[in-house]
VOLO-951765 format. One record per residue (C-alpha): residue number from 1; x, y, z; residue in three letters. Coordinates in steps of 0.25 Angstrom, whole numbers, plus 5000, padded with zeros to 4 digits. Layout:
REM residues N
<mivo n="NUM" c1="X" c2="Y" c3="Z" res="ALA"/>
...
***
This chain:
REM residues 218
<mivo n="1" c1="5008" c2="5083" c3="4908" res="MET"/>
<mivo n="2" c1="4994" c2="5077" c3="4908" res="ASN"/>
<mivo n="3" c1="4991" c2="5071" c3="4922" res="ASP"/>
<mivo n="4" c1="4979" c2="5063" c3="4916" res="ASN"/>
<mivo n="5" c1="4988" c2="5056" c3="4906" res="ARG"/>
<mivo n="6" c1="4987" c2="5041" c3="4907" res="LYS"/>
<mivo n="7" c1="4999" c2="5034" c3="4912" res="LEU"/>
<mivo n="8" c1="5006" c2="5025" c3="4902" res="THR"/>
<mivo n="9" c1="5008" c2="5010" c3="4905" res="THR"/>
<mivo n="10" c1="5023" c2="5013" c3="4908" res="THR"/>
<mivo n="11" c1="5019" c2="5024" c3="4918" res="GLU"/>
<mivo n="12" c1="5008" c2="5016" c3="4924" res="THR"/>
<mivo n="13" c1="5017" c2="5004" c3="4927" res="MET"/>
<mivo n="14" c1="5028" c2="5013" c3="4932" res="PHE"/>
<mivo n="15" c1="5019" c2="5019" c3="4942" res="TYR"/>
<mivo n="16" c1="5013" c2="5006" c3="4946" res="PHE"/>
<mivo n="17" c1="5026" c2="4998" c3="4948" res="ILE"/>
<mivo n="18" c1="5033" c2="5010" c3="4955" res="PHE"/>
<mivo n="19" c1="5021" c2="5011" c3="4965" res="SER"/>
<mivo n="20" c1="5021" c2="4996" c3="4968" res="ILE"/>
<mivo n="21" c1="5036" c2="4996" c3="4971" res="ILE"/>
<mivo n="22" c1="5035" c2="5009" c3="4979" res="LEU"/>
<mivo n="23" c1="5023" c2="5004" c3="4987" res="ASN"/>
<mivo n="24" c1="5030" c2="4990" c3="4990" res="SER"/>
<mivo n="25" c1="5043" c2="4997" c3="4994" res="PHE"/>
<mivo n="26" c1="5036" c2="5007" c3="5003" res="ALA"/>
<mivo n="27" c1="5027" c2="4996" c3="5010" res="ASN"/>
<mivo n="28" c1="5040" c2="4988" c3="5012" res="ALA"/>
<mivo n="29" c1="5047" c2="5000" c3="5018" res="LEU"/>
<mivo n="30" c1="5036" c2="5002" c3="5028" res="THR"/>
<mivo n="31" c1="5037" c2="4988" c3="5032" res="ILE"/>
<mivo n="32" c1="5052" c2="4988" c3="5034" res="SER"/>
<mivo n="33" c1="5052" c2="5001" c3="5042" res="THR"/>
<mivo n="34" c1="5041" c2="4994" c3="5052" res="ASN"/>
<mivo n="35" c1="5036" c2="5008" c3="5055" res="LEU"/>
<mivo n="36" c1="5023" c2="5006" c3="5048" res="GLY"/>
<mivo n="37" c1="5017" c2="5001" c3="5035" res="SER"/>
<mivo n="38" c1="5004" c2="5005" c3="5028" res="ALA"/>
<mivo n="39" c1="4993" c2="4997" c3="5034" res="LEU"/>
<mivo n="40" c1="4992" c2="4987" c3="5023" res="TRP"/>
<mivo n="41" c1="5007" c2="4984" c3="5023" res="THR"/>
<mivo n="42" c1="5007" c2="4984" c3="5038" res="ALA"/>
<mivo n="43" c1="4995" c2="4974" c3="5040" res="SER"/>
<mivo n="44" c1="5002" c2="4965" c3="5029" res="ALA"/>
<mivo n="45" c1="5015" c2="4965" c3="5037" res="ALA"/>
<mivo n="46" c1="5008" c2="4961" c3="5050" res="ASN"/>
<mivo n="47" c1="4999" c2="4951" c3="5043" res="LEU"/>
<mivo n="48" c1="5012" c2="4945" c3="5037" res="SER"/>
<mivo n="49" c1="5018" c2="4945" c3="5051" res="LYS"/>
<mivo n="50" c1="5006" c2="4939" c3="5057" res="LEU"/>
<mivo n="51" c1="5004" c2="4928" c3="5047" res="THR"/>
<mivo n="52" c1="5018" c2="4925" c3="5043" res="GLY"/>
<mivo n="53" c1="5014" c2="4927" c3="5028" res="ILE"/>
<mivo n="54" c1="5024" c2="4935" c3="5020" res="ASP"/>
<mivo n="55" c1="5021" c2="4950" c3="5018" res="LEU"/>
<mivo n="56" c1="5020" c2="4949" c3="5003" res="GLY"/>
<mivo n="57" c1="5010" c2="4938" c3="5004" res="THR"/>
<mivo n="58" c1="5001" c2="4946" c3="5014" res="VAL"/>
<mivo n="59" c1="5001" c2="4958" c3="5005" res="LEU"/>
<mivo n="60" c1="4997" c2="4950" c3="4993" res="PHE"/>
<mivo n="61" c1="4985" c2="4944" c3="5000" res="PHE"/>
<mivo n="62" c1="4981" c2="4957" c3="5006" res="TYR"/>
<mivo n="63" c1="4980" c2="4962" c3="4992" res="GLY"/>
<mivo n="64" c1="4971" c2="4951" c3="4988" res="ILE"/>
<mivo n="65" c1="4962" c2="4953" c3="4999" res="LEU"/>
<mivo n="66" c1="4961" c2="4968" c3="4996" res="VAL"/>
<mivo n="67" c1="4958" c2="4965" c3="4982" res="VAL"/>
<mivo n="68" c1="4946" c2="4958" c3="4986" res="ILE"/>
<mivo n="69" c1="4942" c2="4969" c3="4996" res="PHE"/>
<mivo n="70" c1="4944" c2="4979" c3="4985" res="ASN"/>
<mivo n="71" c1="4934" c2="4972" c3="4975" res="ALA"/>
<mivo n="72" c1="4924" c2="4972" c3="4986" res="ILE"/>
<mivo n="73" c1="4925" c2="4987" c3="4988" res="LEU"/>
<mivo n="74" c1="4924" c2="4989" c3="4973" res="LEU"/>
<mivo n="75" c1="4912" c2="4980" c3="4973" res="GLY"/>
<mivo n="76" c1="4917" c2="4973" c3="4960" res="ARG"/>
<mivo n="77" c1="4929" c2="4964" c3="4955" res="LEU"/>
<mivo n="78" c1="4939" c2="4972" c3="4947" res="GLU"/>
<mivo n="79" c1="4948" c2="4961" c3="4942" res="TRP"/>
<mivo n="80" c1="4958" c2="4970" c3="4935" res="PRO"/>
<mivo n="81" c1="4959" c2="4978" c3="4948" res="ARG"/>
<mivo n="82" c1="4960" c2="4966" c3="4957" res="MET"/>
<mivo n="83" c1="4971" c2="4959" c3="4948" res="VAL"/>
<mivo n="84" c1="4978" c2="4972" c3="4948" res="GLY"/>
<mivo n="85" c1="4978" c2="4972" c3="4963" res="ASN"/>
<mivo n="86" c1="4984" c2="4958" c3="4964" res="LEU"/>
<mivo n="87" c1="4994" c2="4962" c3="4953" res="ILE"/>
<mivo n="88" c1="4998" c2="4974" c3="4962" res="PHE"/>
<mivo n="89" c1="4999" c2="4966" c3="4976" res="ILE"/>
<mivo n="90" c1="5008" c2="4955" c3="4970" res="THR"/>
<mivo n="91" c1="5021" c2="4963" c3="4968" res="PRO"/>
<mivo n="92" c1="5018" c2="4973" c3="4979" res="PHE"/>
<mivo n="93" c1="5016" c2="4963" c3="4990" res="SER"/>
<mivo n="94" c1="5029" c2="4955" c3="4988" res="TYR"/>
<mivo n="95" c1="5037" c2="4968" c3="4984" res="LEU"/>
<mivo n="96" c1="5033" c2="4973" c3="4998" res="VAL"/>
<mivo n="97" c1="5038" c2="4960" c3="5004" res="GLN"/>
<mivo n="98" c1="5051" c2="4960" c3="4996" res="VAL"/>
<mivo n="99" c1="5054" c2="4975" c3="4999" res="ILE"/>
<mivo n="100" c1="5051" c2="4973" c3="5014" res="THR"/>
<mivo n="101" c1="5061" c2="4962" c3="5015" res="GLN"/>
<mivo n="102" c1="5072" c2="4970" c3="5007" res="TRP"/>
<mivo n="103" c1="5069" c2="4983" c3="5016" res="LEU"/>
<mivo n="104" c1="5070" c2="4974" c3="5028" res="SER"/>
<mivo n="105" c1="5084" c2="4970" c3="5024" res="SER"/>
<mivo n="106" c1="5088" c2="4984" c3="5025" res="LEU"/>
<mivo n="107" c1="5084" c2="4984" c3="5040" res="HIS"/>
<mivo n="108" c1="5075" c2="4996" c3="5039" res="ILE"/>
<mivo n="109" c1="5069" c2="4992" c3="5052" res="ILE"/>
<mivo n="110" c1="5083" c2="4995" c3="5059" res="GLU"/>
<mivo n="111" c1="5083" c2="5009" c3="5054" res="MET"/>
<mivo n="112" c1="5080" c2="5021" c3="5063" res="PRO"/>
<mivo n="113" c1="5066" c2="5023" c3="5066" res="ILE"/>
<mivo n="114" c1="5065" c2="5037" c3="5060" res="ILE"/>
<mivo n="115" c1="5071" c2="5031" c3="5046" res="ILE"/>
<mivo n="116" c1="5061" c2="5020" c3="5047" res="ARG"/>
<mivo n="117" c1="5050" c2="5030" c3="5049" res="LEU"/>
<mivo n="118" c1="5054" c2="5038" c3="5038" res="ILE"/>
<mivo n="119" c1="5055" c2="5026" c3="5028" res="LEU"/>
<mivo n="120" c1="5041" c2="5021" c3="5033" res="ASP"/>
<mivo n="121" c1="5034" c2="5035" c3="5031" res="LEU"/>
<mivo n="122" c1="5041" c2="5036" c3="5017" res="VAL"/>
<mivo n="123" c1="5036" c2="5022" c3="5014" res="ALA"/>
<mivo n="124" c1="5022" c2="5025" c3="5017" res="ILE"/>
<mivo n="125" c1="5022" c2="5038" c3="5008" res="LEU"/>
<mivo n="126" c1="5028" c2="5029" c3="4997" res="LEU"/>
<mivo n="127" c1="5017" c2="5019" c3="4999" res="ILE"/>
<mivo n="128" c1="5006" c2="5030" c3="4997" res="ALA"/>
<mivo n="129" c1="5014" c2="5035" c3="4985" res="ILE"/>
<mivo n="130" c1="5014" c2="5021" c3="4979" res="ALA"/>
<mivo n="131" c1="4999" c2="5019" c3="4981" res="VAL"/>
<mivo n="132" c1="4996" c2="5033" c3="4975" res="SER"/>
<mivo n="133" c1="5004" c2="5029" c3="4963" res="ILE"/>
<mivo n="134" c1="4998" c2="5016" c3="4960" res="TYR"/>
<mivo n="135" c1="4984" c2="5020" c3="4964" res="GLN"/>
<mivo n="136" c1="4985" c2="5031" c3="4953" res="ARG"/>
<mivo n="137" c1="4991" c2="5022" c3="4943" res="VAL"/>
<mivo n="138" c1="4979" c2="5013" c3="4946" res="ASN"/>
<mivo n="139" c1="4985" c2="5001" c3="4938" res="LEU"/>
<mivo n="140" c1="4983" c2="4991" c3="4949" res="VAL"/>
<mivo n="141" c1="4983" c2="4994" c3="4964" res="LEU"/>
<mivo n="142" c1="4987" c2="4986" c3="4977" res="HIS"/>
<mivo n="143" c1="4974" c2="4981" c3="4983" res="PRO"/>
<mivo n="144" c1="4976" c2="4989" c3="4995" res="ASN"/>
<mivo n="145" c1="4978" c2="5002" c3="4988" res="ASP"/>
<mivo n="146" c1="4966" c2="4998" c3="4978" res="ASP"/>
<mivo n="147" c1="4958" c2="4997" c3="4991" res="LEU"/>
<mivo n="148" c1="4962" c2="5011" c3="4995" res="ALA"/>
<mivo n="149" c1="4959" c2="5016" c3="4981" res="TYR"/>
<mivo n="150" c1="4945" c2="5010" c3="4980" res="ILE"/>
<mivo n="151" c1="4942" c2="5015" c3="4994" res="LEU"/>
<mivo n="152" c1="4947" c2="5029" c3="4990" res="ARG"/>
<mivo n="153" c1="4940" c2="5031" c3="4977" res="PHE"/>
<mivo n="154" c1="4927" c2="5022" c3="4979" res="LYS"/>
<mivo n="155" c1="4924" c2="5025" c3="4993" res="TYR"/>
<mivo n="156" c1="4932" c2="5037" c3="4999" res="LEU"/>
<mivo n="157" c1="4931" c2="5047" c3="4988" res="HIS"/>
<mivo n="158" c1="4945" c2="5047" c3="4984" res="GLY"/>
<mivo n="159" c1="4951" c2="5049" c3="4998" res="ASP"/>
<mivo n="160" c1="4965" c2="5042" c3="4999" res="PRO"/>
<mivo n="161" c1="4966" c2="5043" c3="5014" res="SER"/>
<mivo n="162" c1="4953" c2="5037" c3="5018" res="LYS"/>
<mivo n="163" c1="4955" c2="5026" c3="5007" res="ALA"/>
<mivo n="164" c1="4968" c2="5022" c3="5013" res="GLN"/>
<mivo n="165" c1="4963" c2="5022" c3="5028" res="ILE"/>
<mivo n="166" c1="4951" c2="5014" c3="5023" res="ALA"/>
<mivo n="167" c1="4960" c2="5004" c3="5016" res="SER"/>
<mivo n="168" c1="4968" c2="5002" c3="5028" res="PHE"/>
<mivo n="169" c1="4957" c2="4996" c3="5036" res="ILE"/>
<mivo n="170" c1="4960" c2="4981" c3="5032" res="PRO"/>
<mivo n="171" c1="4975" c2="4982" c3="5035" res="PRO"/>
<mivo n="172" c1="4972" c2="4989" c3="5048" res="LEU"/>
<mivo n="173" c1="4963" c2="4978" c3="5053" res="ILE"/>
<mivo n="174" c1="4974" c2="4968" c3="5049" res="ILE"/>
<mivo n="175" c1="4984" c2="4976" c3="5057" res="LEU"/>
<mivo n="176" c1="4976" c2="4976" c3="5069" res="ILE"/>
<mivo n="177" c1="4973" c2="4961" c3="5069" res="ILE"/>
<mivo n="178" c1="4988" c2="4958" c3="5066" res="SER"/>
<mivo n="179" c1="4992" c2="4967" c3="5078" res="GLY"/>
<mivo n="180" c1="4982" c2="4960" c3="5087" res="ILE"/>
<mivo n="181" c1="4987" c2="4946" c3="5083" res="ILE"/>
<mivo n="182" c1="5002" c2="4949" c3="5083" res="MET"/>
<mivo n="183" c1="5002" c2="4960" c3="5094" res="LYS"/>
<mivo n="184" c1="5012" c2="4967" c3="5085" res="ASN"/>
<mivo n="185" c1="5012" c2="4974" c3="5071" res="LEU"/>
<mivo n="186" c1="5023" c2="4976" c3="5061" res="VAL"/>
<mivo n="187" c1="5024" c2="4987" c3="5050" res="ALA"/>
<mivo n="188" c1="5014" c2="4996" c3="5059" res="VAL"/>
<mivo n="189" c1="5019" c2="5009" c3="5064" res="ASN"/>
<mivo n="190" c1="5018" c2="5024" c3="5061" res="ILE"/>
<mivo n="191" c1="5019" c2="5022" c3="5046" res="GLY"/>
<mivo n="192" c1="5006" c2="5013" c3="5047" res="THR"/>
<mivo n="193" c1="4999" c2="5025" c3="5054" res="VAL"/>
<mivo n="194" c1="5004" c2="5035" c3="5043" res="ILE"/>
<mivo n="195" c1="5000" c2="5026" c3="5032" res="ALA"/>
<mivo n="196" c1="4986" c2="5023" c3="5038" res="LEU"/>
<mivo n="197" c1="4982" c2="5038" c3="5039" res="PHE"/>
<mivo n="198" c1="4991" c2="5045" c3="5028" res="PHE"/>
<mivo n="199" c1="4993" c2="5035" c3="5017" res="GLN"/>
<mivo n="200" c1="4980" c2="5039" c3="5010" res="GLY"/>
<mivo n="201" c1="4985" c2="5054" c3="5011" res="SER"/>
<mivo n="202" c1="4999" c2="5050" c3="5006" res="LEU"/>
<mivo n="203" c1="4992" c2="5043" c3="4994" res="ILE"/>
<mivo n="204" c1="4984" c2="5055" c3="4991" res="GLY"/>
<mivo n="205" c1="4997" c2="5064" c3="4992" res="TRP"/>
<mivo n="206" c1="5004" c2="5055" c3="4982" res="ALA"/>
<mivo n="207" c1="4992" c2="5055" c3="4973" res="ASP"/>
<mivo n="208" c1="4994" c2="5070" c3="4972" res="ARG"/>
<mivo n="209" c1="5009" c2="5071" c3="4972" res="TYR"/>
<mivo n="210" c1="5016" c2="5058" c3="4967" res="ILE"/>
<mivo n="211" c1="5016" c2="5055" c3="4952" res="PHE"/>
<mivo n="212" c1="5005" c2="5066" c3="4950" res="THR"/>
<mivo n="213" c1="5002" c2="5061" c3="4936" res="ASN"/>
<mivo n="214" c1="4995" c2="5049" c3="4942" res="LEU"/>
<mivo n="215" c1="4980" c2="5050" c3="4944" res="LYS"/>
<mivo n="216" c1="4970" c2="5042" c3="4950" res="HIS"/>
<mivo n="217" c1="4961" c2="5034" c3="4941" res="ASN"/>
<mivo n="218" c1="4948" c2="5033" c3="4949" res="ILE"/>
***
């Protein structure tokens, strides 16, 4: 099999849709376990709690702000890329909200802590796999992941771990501010720490071992 073969339109759409659904489900699962979401999702959950704005809307407006920041990092306006980012965040943002509501109805929060921890860690791995897939498909990216992608290949010599940690600085600041104001945080726990330090490495692992026919187009 030729690993350099260009994906067909059907293959591209399959991988793209699959990765969006997988990422939405995994993020919703981390919220439902309340044992720690990835930084962007955790900060959005806390900002939603702080402001009373629903989670889907917070995630959507997060995306718009990051699209603008990405353009600044690139030093130019890439309209197809920016429109693609916006196309991505619309279904993703509200899928996370809907799936979170559905998972909450299953009373996952009432499960034994060891089960919730396993589910949370599996969800963090699934997020990394989903990000790896749609970064390699590179049709359109979520603005947050596009930020990490830009940092990884434009500024950090292809290092996924450093790129992820650098891209987590904005949500970390939001979490700190939310915690100071509310005196309490949701969706922040051991899973958040693992995502902070290891999500980049997990993405790099997925690049090598998950759907190996997909290659980065730098």
